[in-house]
Residue, then its C-alpha position, 0 to 999 in steps of 0.5 A: m401229861y399225867k401227874f404222879w403225886r409224892k404222897d401216892l408214891e410214898a404210900d405204895v410200891w410202884a412198878i416203874d417202867v422208866l424213871e428219867v432224871q432231868s438235871f437242870e442245875m448243879n443240884v436241882y433235879l426233876v423226875q419223870l416217870t412212865c408207868g404203863n401208859q402214863t407218863g408225867l412228872v412227880y409233883d409235891d403237895s403244893d401241886k408243883p413239880m417236886r425238886f430233888y436236890s441230889t441223886g442220892h435223894i432220888r435213889e432213897f425216895f424210890a428205893h421201895c419201888s421196882v424200876d425197870k429202866s433209869y437214865m439222866k438227861h442234862d440240860t443247861p442254859y449256859d452253852e450259848m453264854i460260854g461259846n458252845p455250839p447250839k444244842a442238839a435237837h435231842a438231849m443225850a441220855l446217860p445211864f442212871s443206876m438206882d442201886m444203893p449204896y451208890 
């Protein structure tokens, strides 16, 4: 999997084919990008997946980029704990608007 570096994304205008927001907790998001034939997560300067702390943070970070398609996938580890049925094999993707103001 390819690594998209924060400093590179901030320095240039990118044409992003797909921006996938991966929601894990109430305010922790990771972003996976597809640009051409490269797909991977956004990484910070410490070589760790970059954490975004709000949907606004994501929109502001990528405001200078061209994004063709964006969506959000939500994953929770708590379904089993609260009596929900087992997770589906495929997570549901919800539309995610990159438009500002939001």
